[in-house]
SESE-227213 format. One line per 8 residues: number of its first residue (from 1); their letters; for each residue z, x, y of C-alpha. Coordinates in nm, 4 decimals, decimal comma. Layout:
# SESE-227213
NUM) A) Z:X:Y ~ ...
***
This chain:
# SESE-227213
1) MKTSVFAV) 13,2758:10,1210:9,8067 ~ 13,3166:9,7423:9,8005 ~ 13,2005:9,5114:10,0797 ~ 13,2230:9,1367:10,1223 ~ 12,8732:9,0839:10,2674 ~ 12,5690:9,3108:10,2717 ~ 12,2381:9,2001:10,4228 ~ 11,8994:9,3513:10,3455
9) DVGYGNTK) 11,5582:9,2644:10,4875 ~ 11,3058:9,4265:10,2534 ~ 11,0048:9,3978:10,4788 ~ 10,6511:9,5075:10,4079 ~ 10,6793:9,7717:10,6802 ~ 11,0428:9,8775:10,6861 ~ 11,3542:9,7973:10,4856 ~ 11,6525:9,7128:10,7077
17) SALRAASG) 12,0171:9,6671:10,6138 ~ 12,3376:9,5562:10,7853 ~ 12,7073:9,5439:10,7056 ~ 13,0288:9,4992:10,9001 ~ 13,1848:9,8329:10,9931 ~ 13,5599:9,8921:10,9973 ~ 13,5493:9,8818:11,3784 ~ 13,4129:9,5262:11,3674
25) SIATGMHP) 13,0652:9,6213:11,4873 ~ 12,7487:9,5743:11,2817 ~ 12,6181:9,8951:11,1235 ~ 12,2464:9,8986:11,0438 ~ 12,0166:10,1222:10,8424 ~ 11,6405:10,1422:10,8098 ~ 11,3815:10,3283:10,6046 ~ 11,0071:10,2812:10,5486
33) SLAPLAAS) 10,9074:10,0289:10,2818 ~ 10,7348:10,3018:10,0837 ~ 10,8260:10,3658:9,7216 ~ 10,5911:10,6268:9,5753 ~ 10,6511:10,7636:9,2291 ~ 10,9056:11,0452:9,2460 ~ 10,7718:11,4009:9,2356 ~ 10,8171:11,5916:8,9112
41) RTLSGYGE) 10,9506:11,8904:9,1081 ~ 11,1116:11,9423:9,4495 ~ 11,0561:12,2449:9,6736 ~ 11,2266:12,1293:9,9943 ~ 11,5683:12,2830:10,0410 ~ 11,4634:12,6208:9,9001 ~ 11,3541:12,9269:10,0938 ~ 11,6833:13,0347:10,2480
49) SVLTSRKV) 11,7083:12,7053:10,4440 ~ 11,3610:12,7462:10,5952 ~ 11,2559:12,4247:10,4187 ~ 11,4872:12,1353:10,5053 ~ 11,5906:11,8879:10,2371 ~ 11,4634:11,5381:10,2969 ~ 11,6878:11,2302:10,3019 ~ 11,5447:11,0505:10,0011
57) ATIVIDQI) 11,6820:10,9156:9,6744 ~ 11,5309:10,8695:9,3308 ~ 11,5678:10,5073:9,2225 ~ 11,5009:10,4132:8,8604 ~ 11,3524:10,0696:8,7896 ~ 11,2550:9,9901:8,4310 ~ 11,2662:10,3635:8,3475 ~ 11,0202:10,4512:8,6254
65) EYEVGPDV) 11,1413:10,6860:8,9020 ~ 11,0598:10,5947:9,2621 ~ 11,1334:10,7918:9,5776 ~ 11,2758:10,5942:9,8714 ~ 11,4560:10,6794:10,1930 ~ 11,4255:10,7559:10,5659 ~ 11,2307:11,0768:10,5027 ~ 10,9836:10,9459:10,2455
73) SLTAAYGN) 10,6359:11,0751:10,3263 ~ 10,4185:10,8509:10,5456 ~ 10,1005:11,0010:10,4039 ~ 9,9696:11,0747:10,0572 ~ 9,6546:11,1988:9,8924 ~ 9,3956:10,9216:9,8817 ~ 9,6274:10,6786:10,0607 ~ 9,8659:10,6140:9,7685
81) TGRALSND) 10,1854:10,5923:9,9731 ~ 10,3693:10,3431:9,7539 ~ 10,3205:10,0543:9,9972 ~ 10,2826:9,7076:9,8399 ~ 10,1047:9,4344:10,0405 ~ 10,0857:9,1124:9,8394 ~ 10,2321:8,7620:9,8434 ~ 10,4343:8,8270:9,5259
89) YVLSDNYA) 10,5780:9,1461:9,6732 ~ 10,9368:9,0318:9,6107 ~ 10,8715:9,0310:9,2344 ~ 10,7471:9,3916:9,2341 ~ 10,9347:9,7001:9,1194 ~ 10,8642:9,8495:9,4640 ~ 11,0760:9,5742:9,6202 ~ 11,3585:9,6356:9,3724
97) ALLMGSIH) 11,3474:10,0116:9,4379 ~ 11,3657:9,9615:9,8156 ~ 11,6543:9,7152:9,7861 ~ 11,8517:9,9447:9,5569 ~ 11,7754:10,2333:9,7918 ~ 11,9395:10,0451:10,0800 ~ 12,2474:9,9797:9,8659 ~ 12,2598:10,3482:9,7710
105) FAGLTHIE) 12,2332:10,4786:10,1276 ~ 12,5083:10,2363:10,2354 ~ 12,7332:10,3866:9,9667 ~ 12,8098:10,0508:9,8040 ~ 12,9171:9,9864:9,4452 ~ 13,0335:9,6226:9,4701 ~ 12,8884:9,3466:9,6912 ~ 13,0475:9,0022:9,6956
113) RLVLGLPV) 12,7541:8,8405:9,8746 ~ 12,4074:8,9946:9,9104 ~ 12,1938:8,8173:10,1722 ~ 11,8152:8,8516:10,1485 ~ 11,5286:8,6978:10,3444 ~ 11,1875:8,5618:10,2533 ~ 10,8790:8,4651:10,4526 ~ 10,8922:8,0928:10,5280
121) HNMKKYSG) 10,5916:8,0060:10,3114 ~ 10,7440:8,1870:10,0102 ~ 11,0948:8,0352:10,0183 ~ 11,0384:7,7588:9,7643 ~ 10,8342:7,9771:9,5314 ~ 11,0445:8,2932:9,5090 ~ 11,4030:8,2304:9,6265 ~ 11,5256:8,1380:9,2781
129) ALRDRFTG) 11,3641:8,4459:9,1242 ~ 11,5372:8,6715:9,3787 ~ 11,8767:8,5175:9,3088 ~ 11,8319:8,5541:8,9337 ~ 11,7030:8,9122:8,9429 ~ 11,9637:9,0668:9,1723 ~ 12,2841:8,8921:9,0635 ~ 12,4864:9,1015:8,8183
137) TFDYGPGR) 12,5526:9,4697:8,7474 ~ 12,2763:9,7294:8,7716 ~ 12,2357:10,1004:8,7009 ~ 11,9522:10,2186:8,9226 ~ 11,9812:10,5968:8,8776 ~ 12,2213:10,7274:9,1451 ~ 12,4945:10,4873:9,0353 ~ 12,6000:10,1387:8,9304
145) VTVDKVVV) 12,6319:9,8393:9,1605 ~ 12,7705:9,4901:9,1035 ~ 12,6426:9,1915:9,3042 ~ 12,8507:8,8740:9,2685 ~ 12,6195:8,6347:9,4524 ~ 12,2760:8,6423:9,6170 ~ 12,1886:8,4175:9,9128 ~ 11,8262:8,3840:10,0292
153) IPQPLGSL) 11,7297:8,2468:10,3727 ~ 11,4032:8,2148:10,5720 ~ 11,3485:8,5396:10,7618 ~ 11,3106:8,3997:11,1175 ~ 11,6448:8,2178:11,0911 ~ 11,8062:8,5604:11,1029 ~ 11,6615:8,6200:11,4491 ~ 11,7656:8,2713:11,5624
161) VAASTNRQ) 12,1252:8,3383:11,4608 ~ 12,1222:8,6869:11,6148 ~ 11,9841:8,5528:11,9432 ~ 12,2489:8,2801:11,9612 ~ 12,5498:8,5026:11,8923 ~ 12,6682:8,5254:12,2544 ~ 12,4856:8,2169:12,3864 ~ 12,6110:7,9252:12,1777
169) NEFGRDSA) 12,5718:7,6796:12,4683 ~ 12,1940:7,7385:12,4678 ~ 12,1562:7,6543:12,0979 ~ 12,3101:7,3089:12,0694 ~ 12,1847:7,0268:11,8475 ~ 11,9458:6,9010:12,1160 ~ 11,8129:7,2452:12,2129 ~ 11,4780:7,3313:12,0540
177) HLVIDVGY) 11,3588:7,6892:12,0078 ~ 11,0582:7,8434:11,8379 ~ 11,1349:8,1710:11,6597 ~ 10,8351:8,3903:11,5781 ~ 10,8808:8,6852:11,3448 ~ 10,5844:8,9219:11,3424 ~ 10,6316:9,1372:11,0361 ~ 10,4175:9,4050:10,8796
185) FTTDWVYA) 10,2190:9,1750:10,6479 ~ 10,3114:8,8219:10,7568 ~ 10,3772:8,6265:11,0740 ~ 10,6424:8,3557:11,0301 ~ 10,7743:8,0942:11,2674 ~ 11,0651:7,8517:11,2645 ~ 11,0871:7,5482:11,4900 ~ 11,4549:7,4611:11,5164
193) NGFTMDDK) 11,6730:7,2075:11,6950 ~ 11,9990:7,3951:11,7227 ~ 12,0190:7,5474:11,3754 ~ 11,8315:7,2660:11,2007 ~ 11,4870:7,3779:11,0901 ~ 11,1913:7,1399:11,1280 ~ 11,0074:7,1942:10,7985 ~ 10,6824:7,0393:10,9200
201) RSDGIPGG) 10,6575:7,2716:11,2208 ~ 10,7818:7,5869:11,0465 ~ 10,5510:7,8027:10,8397 ~ 10,4027:8,1478:10,8003 ~ 10,0774:8,3150:10,7045 ~ 9,9597:8,6577:10,5949 ~ 9,8594:8,8299:10,9153 ~ 10,1169:9,0608:11,0652
209) ASQIYQRI) 10,1046:9,4026:11,2272 ~ 9,9271:9,5678:10,9328 ~ 9,6141:9,3652:11,0066 ~ 9,6035:9,5265:11,3488 ~ 9,6552:9,8752:11,2051 ~ 9,3783:9,8185:10,9517 ~ 9,1439:9,6959:11,2235 ~ 9,2228:10,0011:11,4399
217) AALISRDQ) 9,1691:10,2302:11,1392 ~ 8,8266:10,0717:11,0787 ~ 8,7255:10,1167:11,4432 ~ 8,8355:10,4822:11,4480 ~ 8,6510:10,5398:11,1196 ~ 8,3358:10,4049:11,2831 ~ 8,3696:10,6246:11,5911 ~ 8,4724:10,9390:11,4016
225) DDQVEDIE) 8,2238:10,8862:11,1187 ~ 8,5035:10,9578:10,8717 ~ 8,7420:10,7411:10,6727 ~ 9,0846:10,6727:10,8277 ~ 9,3478:10,5531:10,5785 ~ 9,6726:10,6530:10,7518 ~ 9,7790:10,3115:10,8823 ~ 10,1446:10,4224:10,8604
233) RIDKALRE) 10,0687:10,6966:11,1146 ~ 9,8854:10,4442:11,3345 ~ 10,1960:10,2231:11,3194 ~ 10,4185:10,5166:11,4189 ~ 10,1883:10,6234:11,7047 ~ 10,1810:10,2707:11,8515 ~ 10,5596:10,2284:11,8269 ~ 10,6213:10,5647:11,9927
241) RKPFFFYG) 10,3424:10,5189:12,2477 ~ 10,1787:10,8437:12,1422 ~ 9,8180:10,9402:12,0634 ~ 9,6934:10,9289:11,7052 ~ 9,6169:11,2812:11,5809 ~ 9,3030:11,3045:11,3672 ~ 9,1279:11,6301:11,2733 ~ 9,2392:11,8198:11,5828
249) NDIDLDPY) 9,1908:11,5321:11,8274 ~ 9,4505:11,3196:12,0098 ~ 9,3066:10,9668:12,0074 ~ 9,4262:10,7091:12,2612 ~ 9,4930:10,3886:12,0662 ~ 9,5057:10,1489:12,3629 ~ 9,1276:10,0802:12,3690 ~ 9,1342:10,0151:11,9943
257) LEQSQPVI) 9,4313:9,7807:12,0329 ~ 9,2369:9,5883:12,2958 ~ 8,9408:9,5580:12,0567 ~ 9,1782:9,4164:11,7939 ~ 9,2898:9,1218:12,0076 ~ 9,0613:8,8700:11,8270 ~ 9,2574:8,9363:11,5064 ~ 9,5851:8,8582:11,6849
265) AGVVKEMQ) 9,4354:8,5516:11,8552 ~ 9,3344:8,4081:11,5172 ~ 9,6915:8,4245:11,3848 ~ 9,8350:8,2750:11,7053 ~ 9,5809:7,9895:11,6867 ~ 9,6976:7,9021:11,3354 ~ 10,0526:7,8853:11,4643 ~ 9,9493:7,6714:11,7620
273) NNVGQLAN) 9,7832:7,4222:11,5307 ~ 10,1068:7,3897:11,3323 ~ 10,3688:7,3670:11,6098 ~ 10,1665:7,1623:11,8588 ~ 10,2878:7,1077:12,2131 ~ 10,6136:7,2806:12,3073 ~ 10,7125:7,0739:12,6139 ~ 11,0700:7,0304:12,4859
281) VRSIILSG) 11,1224:7,3890:12,3673 ~ 11,3711:7,5908:12,5708 ~ 11,2346:7,9287:12,4639 ~ 11,0152:8,1180:12,2238 ~ 11,2146:8,3959:12,0596 ~ 10,9891:8,6809:11,9495 ~ 11,1136:8,9155:11,6796 ~ 10,9874:9,1616:11,4209
289) GGGALYAP) 10,8442:9,5107:11,4404 ~ 10,5018:9,3785:11,5429 ~ 10,6326:9,1440:11,8112 ~ 10,5251:9,3591:12,1057 ~ 10,1656:9,3645:11,9744 ~ 10,1503:8,9846:11,9648 ~ 10,3407:8,9113:12,2877 ~ 10,0366:8,8957:12,5247
297) AIRKAFPR) 9,8506:8,6506:12,2993 ~ 10,1608:8,4318:12,2573 ~ 10,2180:8,4243:12,6347 ~ 9,8562:8,3162:12,6799 ~ 9,8880:8,0441:12,4152 ~ 10,2137:7,9018:12,5567 ~ 10,2083:7,9945:12,9278 ~ 10,4703:7,7397:13,0392
305) VTLEIIDS) 10,7373:7,8280:12,7831 ~ 10,9893:8,1091:12,8372 ~ 10,9159:8,3983:12,6024 ~ 11,2089:8,6173:12,5012 ~ 11,1542:8,9402:12,3077 ~ 11,4796:8,9825:12,1213 ~ 11,6831:9,3032:12,1535 ~ 11,6195:9,5515:11,8702
313) PCTANVKG) 11,3503:9,3293:11,7143 ~ 11,3219:9,5407:11,3984 ~ 11,6837:9,4750:11,2969 ~ 11,7376:9,1297:11,4506 ~ 11,6694:8,9416:11,1275 ~ 11,9024:9,1478:10,9129 ~ 12,1864:9,1219:11,1667 ~ 12,1439:8,7460:11,1554
321) FLIVGEAG) 12,1425:8,7536:10,7738 ~ 12,4803:8,9277:10,7848 ~ 12,6288:8,6691:11,0226 ~ 12,4983:8,3839:10,8030 ~ 12,6469:8,5476:10,4933 ~ 12,9844:8,6010:10,6592 ~ 12,9978:8,2398:10,7794 ~ 12,9136:8,1088:10,4343
329) LARERTAA) 13,1732:8,3258:10,2657 ~ 13,4385:8,2173:10,5179 ~ 13,3611:7,8501:10,4445 ~ 13,3893:7,9085:10,0707 ~ 13,7240:8,0841:10,1072 ~ 13,8592:7,8069:10,3311 ~ 13,7490:7,5397:10,0844 ~ 13,9058:7,7324:9,7944
337) AKA) 14,2349:7,7660:9,9833 ~ 14,2477:7,3891:10,0414 ~ 14,1639:7,3033:9,6802
***
């Protein structure tokens, strides 16, 4: 299937995608950002339908087979889940496998414009490499895909665009907003007047939700006198507001989250030092899968500024990516028609 614009946010925690459906609405997809090596044999699906087949795909990158998809396992022996947490993540084969997995699950074979995002502090360093690597025709195992053009934008701008979709009057040239995107590995922020980004007051640092999960895992390990490595399960338990199951015990994570507040406060302080006073800012727009974890500390840091937690924070960025890509493509087509 061919599409004009396809947007993918390959995050450290989850990989999100968006495209325009035939009905005109935005269709989204999401799967964990885990790309373990594919198993040499598969048992699910056998046993007279007792074992259910998982929704995963085998993606081949440089002749290595990776398993990606919504049903990829959240746990693995000795913690080797296929998660990559590093600043050069976008150059890794894990990143490529997750991106190609999103294209596969969307059923696409030809993309006119692929829109990707990067943490603010990595834009200058890696945007060119992303454009070069993913423009062209690829055979990634399940099929071939052609990408005509790759566009890379700062991740929080996606949330800014998504938030402004039905409220254009609140995002004029003289209206300042601070967009904070709390991801799995990084926290990024964009200070914008309308849709013009202030480079000096926009930045990002390693220190997203995974830091909190790792801190909670360390505290549980101390109390249980046993190593806890399942930070993916801690993430899932917090998102679903459920106890964390560990060796027959249901562990309430709220006390451990409270003990992790100094970690959150440190990241928020770094941001405060960069953005300064926000007397002229109309709102702080909070996005990203870890946004709810950081909200209390952000409210405390900026008590006089309206804080808005964006709807569907996990997919807000990628929806904005799609809108940016569609607008850019429309401008190009208009210019070509006038030429």
